[in-house]
Backbone and ligand atoms as CSV (ligand in chain L), in Angstrom:
chain,resi,resn,atom,element,x,y,z
A,1,MET,N,N,0.824,-1.198,0.000
A,1,MET,CA,C,0.000,0.000,0.000
A,1,MET,C,C,0.859,1.248,0.000
A,2,SER,N,N,0.813,1.969,-1.070
A,2,SER,CA,C,1.631,3.179,-1.112
A,2,SER,C,C,0.730,4.380,-1.377
A,3,THR,N,N,0.952,5.397,-0.595
A,3,THR,CA,C,0.168,6.610,-0.805
A,3,THR,C,C,0.878,7.473,-1.847
A,4,PRO,N,N,0.157,7.818,-2.902
A,4,PRO,CA,C,0.822,8.672,-3.924
A,4,PRO,C,C,1.119,10.060,-3.374
A,5,SER,N,N,2.364,10.379,-3.312
A,5,SER,CA,C,2.745,11.700,-2.802
A,5,SER,C,C,2.898,12.655,-3.985
A,6,PRO,N,N,2.084,13.661,-4.029
A,6,PRO,CA,C,2.197,14.597,-5.170
A,6,PRO,C,C,3.513,15.367,-5.139
A,7,ASN,N,N,4.209,15.256,-6.198
A,7,ASN,CA,C,5.496,15.966,-6.294
A,7,ASN,C,C,5.239,17.411,-6.742
A,8,PRO,N,N,5.555,18.400,-5.911
A,8,PRO,CA,C,5.273,19.798,-6.304
A,8,PRO,C,C,6.167,20.281,-7.436
A,9,PHE,N,N,7.257,19.548,-7.682
A,9,PHE,CA,C,8.182,20.013,-8.725
A,9,PHE,C,C,7.944,19.338,-10.060
A,10,SER,N,N,6.979,18.419,-10.102
A,10,SER,CA,C,6.820,17.677,-11.340
A,10,SER,C,C,6.037,18.468,-12.376
A,11,ASP,N,N,5.274,19.421,-11.912
A,11,ASP,CA,C,4.453,20.183,-12.853
A,11,ASP,C,C,5.044,21.564,-13.120
A,12,ASN,N,N,6.348,21.585,-13.218
A,12,ASN,CA,C,7.003,22.849,-13.518
A,12,ASN,C,C,6.553,23.340,-14.898
A,13,PRO,N,N,5.893,24.470,-14.954
A,13,PRO,CA,C,5.376,24.932,-16.256
A,13,PRO,C,C,6.490,25.409,-17.183
A,14,TYR,N,N,7.672,25.646,-16.623
A,14,TYR,CA,C,8.749,26.179,-17.458
A,14,TYR,C,C,9.790,25.104,-17.713
A,15,PRO,N,N,10.087,24.815,-18.954
A,15,PRO,CA,C,11.240,23.960,-19.246
A,15,PRO,C,C,12.518,24.656,-18.770
A,16,GLN,N,N,13.539,23.863,-18.499
A,16,GLN,CA,C,14.739,24.413,-17.886
A,16,GLN,C,C,15.336,25.563,-18.706
A,17,SER,N,N,15.237,25.476,-20.020
A,17,SER,CA,C,15.888,26.480,-20.855
A,17,SER,C,C,15.103,27.791,-20.889
A,18,GLN,N,N,13.842,27.765,-20.491
A,18,GLN,CA,C,13.046,28.988,-20.573
A,18,GLN,C,C,12.648,29.515,-19.199
A,19,GLN,N,N,13.429,29.162,-18.191
A,19,GLN,CA,C,13.142,29.679,-16.860
A,19,GLN,C,C,13.221,31.204,-16.873
A,20,PRO,N,N,12.266,31.847,-16.258
A,20,PRO,CA,C,12.399,33.312,-16.162
A,20,PRO,C,C,13.608,33.663,-15.319
A,21,GLY,N,N,14.353,34.618,-15.746
A,21,GLY,CA,C,15.557,34.999,-15.025
A,21,GLY,C,C,16.707,34.077,-15.307
A,22,ALA,N,N,16.603,33.308,-16.389
A,22,ALA,CA,C,17.690,32.408,-16.736
A,22,ALA,C,C,18.888,33.213,-17.216
A,23,TYR,N,N,19.981,32.511,-17.347
A,23,TYR,CA,C,21.222,33.173,-17.780
A,23,TYR,C,C,21.020,33.822,-19.139
A,24,GLN,N,N,21.431,35.086,-19.227
A,24,GLN,CA,C,21.313,35.792,-20.497
A,24,GLN,C,C,22.688,36.196,-20.971
A,25,ASN,N,N,22.849,36.143,-22.252
A,25,ASN,CA,C,24.144,36.471,-22.847
A,25,ASN,C,C,24.468,37.948,-22.630
A,26,PRO,N,N,25.496,38.258,-21.821
A,26,PRO,CA,C,25.802,39.681,-21.574
A,26,PRO,C,C,26.431,40.350,-22.782
A,27,TYR,N,N,26.856,39.552,-23.750
A,27,TYR,CA,C,27.501,40.148,-24.915
A,27,TYR,C,C,26.511,40.403,-26.044
A,28,ALA,N,N,25.254,40.062,-25.791
A,28,ALA,CA,C,24.254,40.320,-26.820
A,28,ALA,C,C,24.106,41.831,-26.991
A,29,PRO,N,N,23.888,42.282,-28.210
A,29,PRO,CA,C,23.717,43.731,-28.407
A,29,PRO,C,C,22.490,44.225,-27.660
A,30,PRO,N,N,22.611,45.373,-26.999
A,30,PRO,CA,C,21.459,45.880,-26.234
A,30,PRO,C,C,20.328,46.283,-27.162
A,31,GLN,N,N,19.310,45.472,-27.183
A,31,GLN,CA,C,18.162,45.764,-28.035
A,31,GLN,C,C,17.175,46.642,-27.270
A,32,ALA,N,N,16.885,47.779,-27.809
A,32,ALA,CA,C,15.919,48.654,-27.153
A,32,ALA,C,C,14.532,48.057,-27.300
A,33,ALA,N,N,13.830,47.951,-26.208
A,33,ALA,CA,C,12.501,47.354,-26.240
A,33,ALA,C,C,11.492,48.327,-26.820
A,34,GLY,N,N,10.737,47.871,-27.776
A,34,GLY,CA,C,9.660,48.676,-28.327
A,34,GLY,C,C,10.125,49.897,-29.095
A,35,GLY,N,N,11.344,49.845,-29.610
A,35,GLY,CA,C,11.846,50.983,-30.375
A,35,GLY,C,C,11.966,52.242,-29.546
A,36,TYR,N,N,12.321,52.079,-28.294
A,36,TYR,CA,C,12.433,53.253,-27.412
A,36,TYR,C,C,13.552,54.171,-27.867
A,37,LEU,N,N,14.670,53.570,-28.259
A,37,LEU,CA,C,15.795,54.388,-28.723
A,37,LEU,C,C,16.153,53.977,-30.149
A,38,PRO,N,N,15.564,54.619,-31.121
A,38,PRO,CA,C,15.899,54.262,-32.498
A,38,PRO,C,C,17.315,54.698,-32.810
A,39,PRO,N,N,17.995,53.998,-33.707
A,39,PRO,CA,C,19.354,54.409,-34.060
A,39,PRO,C,C,19.331,55.781,-34.715
A,40,PRO,N,N,20.378,56.572,-34.509
A,40,PRO,CA,C,20.375,57.913,-35.093
A,40,PRO,C,C,20.393,57.838,-36.607
A,41,PRO,N,N,19.593,58.640,-37.250
A,41,PRO,CA,C,19.614,58.654,-38.713
A,41,PRO,C,C,20.983,59.096,-39.206
A,42,PRO,N,N,21.400,58.608,-40.368
A,42,PRO,CA,C,22.737,58.976,-40.870
A,42,PRO,C,C,22.858,60.476,-41.053
A,43,GLY,N,N,24.030,60.986,-40.714
A,43,GLY,CA,C,24.283,62.410,-40.894
A,43,GLY,C,C,23.810,63.261,-39.739
A,44,THR,N,N,23.365,62.620,-38.646
A,44,THR,CA,C,22.891,63.397,-37.510
A,44,THR,C,C,23.831,63.217,-36.324
A,45,MET,N,N,23.728,64.124,-35.385
A,45,MET,CA,C,24.515,64.059,-34.159
A,45,MET,C,C,23.579,64.254,-32.975
A,46,GLN,N,N,24.124,64.005,-31.786
A,46,GLN,CA,C,23.311,64.177,-30.593
A,46,GLN,C,C,23.435,65.618,-30.104
A,47,PHE,N,N,22.295,66.268,-29.947
A,47,PHE,CA,C,22.247,67.637,-29.456
A,47,PHE,C,C,21.264,67.709,-28.292
A,48,ALA,N,N,21.033,68.914,-27.826
A,48,ALA,CA,C,20.015,69.102,-26.794
A,48,ALA,C,C,18.664,68.628,-27.335
A,49,PRO,N,N,17.785,68.144,-26.454
A,49,PRO,CA,C,16.493,67.627,-26.927
A,49,PRO,C,C,15.680,68.674,-27.674
A,50,CYS,N,N,15.013,68.213,-28.707
A,50,CYS,CA,C,14.173,69.092,-29.519
A,50,CYS,C,C,13.045,69.679,-28.654
A,51,PRO,N,N,12.806,70.993,-28.729
A,51,PRO,CA,C,11.750,71.599,-27.916
A,51,PRO,C,C,10.357,71.143,-28.321
A,52,THR,N,N,10.232,70.585,-29.519
A,52,THR,CA,C,8.912,70.163,-29.989
A,52,THR,C,C,8.625,68.704,-29.637
A,53,CYS,N,N,9.573,67.802,-29.932
A,53,CYS,CA,C,9.277,66.383,-29.751
A,53,CYS,C,C,10.229,65.692,-28.785
A,54,GLY,N,N,11.292,66.352,-28.316
A,54,GLY,CA,C,12.172,65.748,-27.326
A,54,GLY,C,C,13.241,64.852,-27.908
A,55,ASN,N,N,13.287,64.739,-29.222
A,55,ASN,CA,C,14.298,63.921,-29.877
A,55,ASN,C,C,15.675,64.587,-29.736
A,56,THR,N,N,16.723,63.773,-29.484
A,56,THR,CA,C,18.045,64.364,-29.257
A,56,THR,C,C,18.947,64.266,-30.480
A,57,PHE,N,N,18.464,63.683,-31.554
A,57,PHE,CA,C,19.287,63.570,-32.753
A,57,PHE,C,C,18.875,64.630,-33.764
A,58,ALA,N,N,19.866,65.376,-34.213
A,58,ALA,CA,C,19.576,66.439,-35.157
A,58,ALA,C,C,20.771,66.617,-36.074
A,59,SER,N,N,20.540,67.263,-37.191
A,59,SER,CA,C,21.631,67.543,-38.121
A,59,SER,C,C,21.898,69.032,-38.141
A,60,LYS,N,N,23.168,69.377,-38.265
A,60,LYS,CA,C,23.533,70.792,-38.288
A,60,LYS,C,C,23.028,71.434,-39.566
A,61,VAL,N,N,22.543,72.646,-39.419
A,61,VAL,CA,C,22.094,73.397,-40.577
A,61,VAL,C,C,23.276,74.204,-41.092
A,62,GLY,N,N,23.631,73.992,-42.349
A,62,GLY,CA,C,24.825,74.645,-42.887
A,62,GLY,C,C,24.561,76.026,-43.436
A,63,PHE,N,N,23.338,76.263,-43.876
A,63,PHE,CA,C,23.042,77.539,-44.528
A,63,PHE,C,C,21.579,77.876,-44.306
A,64,THR,N,N,21.308,79.120,-43.958
A,64,THR,CA,C,19.923,79.552,-43.800
A,64,THR,C,C,19.712,80.863,-44.544
A,65,TRP,N,N,18.459,81.129,-44.840
A,65,TRP,CA,C,18.149,82.355,-45.574
A,65,TRP,C,C,18.403,83.571,-44.714
A,66,TRP,N,N,18.296,83.420,-43.384
A,66,TRP,CA,C,18.415,84.578,-42.498
A,66,TRP,C,C,19.837,84.824,-42.063
A,67,GLY,N,N,20.673,83.796,-42.037
A,67,GLY,CA,C,22.009,83.993,-41.478
A,67,GLY,C,C,23.134,83.563,-42.386
A,68,GLY,N,N,22.777,83.141,-43.610
A,68,GLY,CA,C,23.817,82.682,-44.504
A,68,GLY,C,C,24.532,81.480,-43.916
A,69,VAL,N,N,25.875,81.498,-43.950
A,69,VAL,CA,C,26.655,80.387,-43.404
A,69,VAL,C,C,27.032,80.668,-41.958
A,70,LEU,N,N,27.206,81.946,-41.632
A,70,LEU,CA,C,27.698,82.325,-40.301
A,70,LEU,C,C,26.621,82.167,-39.235
A,71,GLY,N,N,25.408,82.586,-39.537
A,71,GLY,CA,C,24.323,82.587,-38.545
A,71,GLY,C,C,24.077,81.241,-37.878
A,72,PRO,N,N,23.809,80.186,-38.664
A,72,PRO,CA,C,23.498,78.897,-38.035
A,72,PRO,C,C,24.636,78.338,-37.200
A,73,SER,N,N,25.888,78.609,-37.575
A,73,SER,CA,C,26.994,78.093,-36.779
A,73,SER,C,C,27.156,78.911,-35.500
A,74,LEU,N,N,26.765,80.198,-35.539
A,74,LEU,CA,C,26.833,81.035,-34.342
A,74,LEU,C,C,25.864,80.530,-33.278
A,75,PHE,N,N,24.689,80.092,-33.691
A,75,PHE,CA,C,23.630,79.741,-32.743
A,75,PHE,C,C,23.466,78.228,-32.585
A,76,THR,N,N,24.445,77.430,-33.089
A,76,THR,CA,C,24.301,75.970,-33.059
A,76,THR,C,C,22.931,75.579,-33.605
A,77,HIS,N,N,22.615,76.147,-34.755
A,77,HIS,CA,C,21.306,75.927,-35.360
A,77,HIS,C,C,21.255,74.512,-35.939
A,78,VAL,N,N,20.380,73.667,-35.376
A,78,VAL,CA,C,20.275,72.286,-35.839
A,78,VAL,C,C,18.827,71.982,-36.218
A,79,LYS,N,N,18.679,70.955,-37.045
A,79,LYS,CA,C,17.353,70.551,-37.502
A,79,LYS,C,C,17.041,69.178,-36.930
A,80,CYS,N,N,15.926,69.078,-36.231
A,80,CYS,CA,C,15.517,67.824,-35.586
A,80,CYS,C,C,15.373,66.724,-36.627
A,81,ALA,N,N,15.919,65.538,-36.300
A,81,ALA,CA,C,15.868,64.422,-37.245
A,81,ALA,C,C,14.488,63.789,-37.289
A,82,ARG,N,N,13.662,64.038,-36.286
A,82,ARG,CA,C,12.353,63.381,-36.245
A,82,ARG,C,C,11.251,64.268,-36.813
A,83,CYS,N,N,11.175,65.520,-36.299
A,83,CYS,CA,C,10.050,66.356,-36.711
A,83,CYS,C,C,10.477,67.490,-37.640
A,84,GLY,N,N,11.789,67.660,-37.842
A,84,GLY,CA,C,12.246,68.672,-38.784
A,84,GLY,C,C,12.265,70.073,-38.215
A,85,ASN,N,N,11.962,70.207,-36.938
A,85,ASN,CA,C,11.978,71.525,-36.309
A,85,ASN,C,C,13.422,71.990,-36.150
A,86,ALA,N,N,13.676,73.260,-36.425
A,86,ALA,CA,C,15.014,73.814,-36.258
A,86,ALA,C,C,15.081,74.537,-34.926
A,87,TYR,N,N,16.171,74.311,-34.199
A,87,TYR,CA,C,16.299,74.903,-32.872
A,87,TYR,C,C,17.772,75.019,-32.500
A,88,ASN,N,N,18.030,75.528,-31.294
A,88,ASN,CA,C,19.396,75.684,-30.818
A,88,ASN,C,C,19.857,74.361,-30.206
A,89,GLY,N,N,20.843,73.720,-30.838
A,89,GLY,CA,C,21.300,72.418,-30.378
A,89,GLY,C,C,22.068,72.477,-29.076
A,90,LYS,N,N,22.444,73.668,-28.618
A,90,LYS,CA,C,23.188,73.769,-27.368
A,90,LYS,C,C,22.244,73.970,-26.184
A,91,THR,N,N,21.227,74.800,-26.365
A,91,THR,CA,C,20.321,75.100,-25.262
A,91,THR,C,C,19.032,74.297,-25.342
A,92,GLY,N,N,18.706,73.749,-26.520
A,92,GLY,CA,C,17.460,73.015,-26.666
A,92,GLY,C,C,16.251,73.930,-26.756
A,93,LYS,N,N,16.493,75.210,-27.022
A,93,LYS,CA,C,15.385,76.156,-27.147
A,93,LYS,C,C,15.285,76.637,-28.585
A,94,SER,N,N,14.202,77.304,-28.853
A,94,SER,CA,C,14.009,77.841,-30.187
A,94,SER,C,C,15.007,78.955,-30.450
A,95,ASN,N,N,15.450,79.058,-31.697
A,95,ASN,CA,C,16.385,80.110,-32.074
A,95,ASN,C,C,15.671,81.342,-32.601
A,96,ALA,N,N,14.359,81.382,-32.474
A,96,ALA,CA,C,13.579,82.453,-33.098
A,96,ALA,C,C,14.049,83.833,-32.616
A,97,THR,N,N,14.259,83.982,-31.313
A,97,THR,CA,C,14.684,85.280,-30.786
A,97,THR,C,C,16.072,85.636,-31.303
A,98,ALA,N,N,16.982,84.667,-31.241
A,98,ALA,CA,C,18.348,84.917,-31.710
A,98,ALA,C,C,18.339,85.279,-33.187
A,99,ILE,N,N,17.489,84.584,-33.966
A,99,ILE,CA,C,17.409,84.859,-35.397
A,99,ILE,C,C,16.894,86.279,-35.628
A,100,ALA,N,N,15.854,86.658,-34.867
A,100,ALA,CA,C,15.288,88.003,-35.021
A,100,ALA,C,C,16.336,89.067,-34.720
A,101,ILE,N,N,17.103,88.852,-33.638
A,101,ILE,CA,C,18.150,89.818,-33.290
A,101,ILE,C,C,19.225,89.834,-34.372
A,102,TYR,N,N,19.613,88.640,-34.811
A,102,TYR,CA,C,20.658,88.527,-35.825
A,102,TYR,C,C,20.242,89.240,-37.105
A,103,VAL,N,N,18.992,89.003,-37.533
A,103,VAL,CA,C,18.496,89.631,-38.760
A,103,VAL,C,C,18.451,91.149,-38.588
A,104,ALA,N,N,17.983,91.593,-37.399
A,104,ALA,CA,C,17.904,93.035,-37.151
A,104,ALA,C,C,19.285,93.663,-37.162
A,105,VAL,N,N,20.244,93.012,-36.466
A,105,VAL,CA,C,21.595,93.568,-36.376
A,105,VAL,C,C,22.251,93.605,-37.748
A,106,THR,N,N,22.198,92.466,-38.471
A,106,THR,CA,C,22.836,92.430,-39.783
A,106,THR,C,C,22.125,93.366,-40.748
A,107,GLY,N,N,20.798,93.512,-40.585
A,107,GLY,CA,C,20.048,94.439,-41.428
A,107,GLY,C,C,20.498,95.872,-41.183
A,108,VAL,N,N,20.611,96.254,-39.905
A,108,VAL,CA,C,21.040,97.606,-39.557
A,108,VAL,C,C,22.467,97.841,-40.039
A,109,LEU,N,N,23.347,96.838,-39.807
A,109,LEU,CA,C,24.733,96.955,-40.251
A,109,LEU,C,C,24.786,97.109,-41.769
A,110,GLY,N,N,23.931,96.356,-42.450
A,110,GLY,CA,C,23.893,96.444,-43.905
A,110,GLY,C,C,23.474,97.826,-44.370
A,111,ILE,N,N,22.457,98.386,-43.683
A,111,ILE,CA,C,21.976,99.721,-44.056
A,111,ILE,C,C,23.068,100.762,-43.797
A,112,ILE,N,N,23.722,100.643,-42.606
A,112,ILE,CA,C,24.799,101.583,-42.273
A,112,ILE,C,C,25.902,101.484,-43.313
A,113,LEU,N,N,26.273,100.238,-43.648
A,113,LEU,CA,C,27.332,100.021,-44.631
A,113,LEU,C,C,26.938,100.628,-45.973
A,114,ALA,N,N,25.680,100.443,-46.357
A,114,ALA,CA,C,25.206,100.978,-47.625
A,114,ALA,C,C,25.266,102.503,-47.607
A,115,ILE,N,N,24.849,103.114,-46.473
A,115,ILE,CA,C,24.877,104.580,-46.367
A,115,ILE,C,C,26.311,105.083,-46.463
A,116,VAL,N,N,27.233,104.396,-45.723
A,116,VAL,CA,C,28.632,104.792,-45.742
A,116,VAL,C,C,29.187,104.699,-47.158
A,117,LEU,N,N,28.898,103.588,-47.831
A,117,LEU,CA,C,29.405,103.404,-49.182
A,117,LEU,C,C,28.849,104.464,-50.122
A,118,LEU,N,N,27.548,104.745,-50.002
A,118,LEU,CA,C,26.916,105.726,-50.870
A,118,LEU,C,C,27.498,107.113,-50.617
A,119,THR,N,N,27.751,107.407,-49.291
A,119,THR,CA,C,28.323,108.707,-48.950
A,119,THR,C,C,29.713,108.862,-49.541
A,120,MET,N,N,30.504,107.787,-49.431
A,120,MET,CA,C,31.869,107.839,-49.945
A,120,MET,C,C,31.866,107.969,-51.471
A,121,MET,N,N,30.932,107.261,-52.116
A,121,MET,CA,C,30.888,107.306,-53.570
A,121,MET,C,C,30.360,108.657,-54.047
A,122,GLY,N,N,29.563,109.302,-53.200
A,122,GLY,CA,C,28.948,110.561,-53.609
A,122,GLY,C,C,29.937,111.715,-53.582
A,123,ARG,N,N,31.085,111.543,-52.961
A,123,ARG,CA,C,32.028,112.652,-52.873
A,123,ARG,C,C,32.765,112.906,-54.176
L,1,ZN,ZN,ZN,11.705,67.341,-33.008
Protein backbone atom coordinates (compact mmCIF):
# COMPACT_ATOMS: atom_id res chain seq x y z
CA MET A 1 0.00 0.00 0.00
CA SER A 2 1.63 3.18 -1.11
CA THR A 3 0.17 6.61 -0.80
CA PRO A 4 0.82 8.67 -3.92
CA SER A 5 2.74 11.70 -2.80
CA PRO A 6 2.20 14.60 -5.17
CA ASN A 7 5.50 15.97 -6.29
CA PRO A 8 5.27 19.80 -6.30
CA PHE A 9 8.18 20.01 -8.73
CA SER A 10 6.82 17.68 -11.34
CA ASP A 11 4.45 20.18 -12.85
CA ASN A 12 7.00 22.85 -13.52
CA PRO A 13 5.38 24.93 -16.26
CA TYR A 14 8.75 26.18 -17.46
CA PRO A 15 11.24 23.96 -19.25
CA GLN A 16 14.74 24.41 -17.89
CA SER A 17 15.89 26.48 -20.85
CA GLN A 18 13.05 28.99 -20.57
CA GLN A 19 13.14 29.68 -16.86
CA PRO A 20 12.40 33.31 -16.16
CA GLY A 21 15.56 35.00 -15.02
CA ALA A 22 17.69 32.41 -16.74
CA TYR A 23 21.22 33.17 -17.78
CA GLN A 24 21.31 35.79 -20.50
CA ASN A 25 24.14 36.47 -22.85
CA PRO A 26 25.80 39.68 -21.57
CA TYR A 27 27.50 40.15 -24.92
CA ALA A 28 24.25 40.32 -26.82
CA PRO A 29 23.72 43.73 -28.41
CA PRO A 30 21.46 45.88 -26.23
CA GLN A 31 18.16 45.76 -28.04
CA ALA A 32 15.92 48.65 -27.15
CA ALA A 33 12.50 47.35 -26.24
CA GLY A 34 9.66 48.68 -28.33
CA GLY A 35 11.85 50.98 -30.38
CA TYR A 36 12.43 53.25 -27.41
CA LEU A 37 15.79 54.39 -28.72
CA PRO A 38 15.90 54.26 -32.50
CA PRO A 39 19.35 54.41 -34.06
CA PRO A 40 20.38 57.91 -35.09
CA PRO A 41 19.61 58.65 -38.71
CA PRO A 42 22.74 58.98 -40.87
CA GLY A 43 24.28 62.41 -40.89
CA THR A 44 22.89 63.40 -37.51
CA MET A 45 24.52 64.06 -34.16
CA GLN A 46 23.31 64.18 -30.59
CA PHE A 47 22.25 67.64 -29.46
CA ALA A 48 20.02 69.10 -26.79
CA PRO A 49 16.49 67.63 -26.93
CA CYS A 50 14.17 69.09 -29.52
CA PRO A 51 11.75 71.60 -27.92
CA THR A 52 8.91 70.16 -29.99
CA CYS A 53 9.28 66.38 -29.75
CA GLY A 54 12.17 65.75 -27.33
CA ASN A 55 14.30 63.92 -29.88
CA THR A 56 18.04 64.36 -29.26
CA PHE A 57 19.29 63.57 -32.75
CA ALA A 58 19.58 66.44 -35.16
CA SER A 59 21.63 67.54 -38.12
CA LYS A 60 23.53 70.79 -38.29
CA VAL A 61 22.09 73.40 -40.58
CA GLY A 62 24.82 74.65 -42.89
CA PHE A 63 23.04 77.54 -44.53
CA THR A 64 19.92 79.55 -43.80
CA TRP A 65 18.15 82.35 -45.57
CA TRP A 66 18.41 84.58 -42.50
CA GLY A 67 22.01 83.99 -41.48
CA GLY A 68 23.82 82.68 -44.50
CA VAL A 69 26.65 80.39 -43.40
CA LEU A 70 27.70 82.32 -40.30
CA GLY A 71 24.32 82.59 -38.54
CA PRO A 72 23.50 78.90 -38.03
CA SER A 73 26.99 78.09 -36.78
CA LEU A 74 26.83 81.03 -34.34
CA PHE A 75 23.63 79.74 -32.74
CA THR A 76 24.30 75.97 -33.06
CA HIS A 77 21.31 75.93 -35.36
CA VAL A 78 20.28 72.29 -35.84
CA LYS A 79 17.35 70.55 -37.50
CA CYS A 80 15.52 67.82 -35.59
CA ALA A 81 15.87 64.42 -37.25
CA ARG A 82 12.35 63.38 -36.24
CA CYS A 83 10.05 66.36 -36.71
CA GLY A 84 12.25 68.67 -38.78
CA ASN A 85 11.98 71.53 -36.31
CA ALA A 86 15.01 73.81 -36.26
CA TYR A 87 16.30 74.90 -32.87
CA ASN A 88 19.40 75.68 -30.82
CA GLY A 89 21.30 72.42 -30.38
CA LYS A 90 23.19 73.77 -27.37
CA THR A 91 20.32 75.10 -25.26
CA GLY A 92 17.46 73.01 -26.67
CA LYS A 93 15.39 76.16 -27.15
CA SER A 94 14.01 77.84 -30.19
CA ASN A 95 16.38 80.11 -32.07
CA ALA A 96 13.58 82.45 -33.10
CA THR A 97 14.68 85.28 -30.79
CA ALA A 98 18.35 84.92 -31.71
CA ILE A 99 17.41 84.86 -35.40
CA ALA A 100 15.29 88.00 -35.02
CA ILE A 101 18.15 89.82 -33.29
CA TYR A 102 20.66 88.53 -35.83
CA VAL A 103 18.50 89.63 -38.76
CA ALA A 104 17.90 93.03 -37.15
CA VAL A 105 21.59 93.57 -36.38
CA THR A 106 22.84 92.43 -39.78
CA GLY A 107 20.05 94.44 -41.43
CA VAL A 108 21.04 97.61 -39.56
CA LEU A 109 24.73 96.95 -40.25
CA GLY A 110 23.89 96.44 -43.91
CA ILE A 111 21.98 99.72 -44.06
CA ILE A 112 24.80 101.58 -42.27
CA LEU A 113 27.33 100.02 -44.63
CA ALA A 114 25.21 100.98 -47.62
CA ILE A 115 24.88 104.58 -46.37
CA VAL A 116 28.63 104.79 -45.74
CA LEU A 117 29.41 103.40 -49.18
CA LEU A 118 26.92 105.73 -50.87
CA THR A 119 28.32 108.71 -48.95
CA MET A 120 31.87 107.84 -49.95
CA MET A 121 30.89 107.31 -53.57
CA GLY A 122 28.95 110.56 -53.61
CA ARG A 123 32.03 112.65 -52.87
ZN1 LIG B 1 11.70 67.34 -33.01
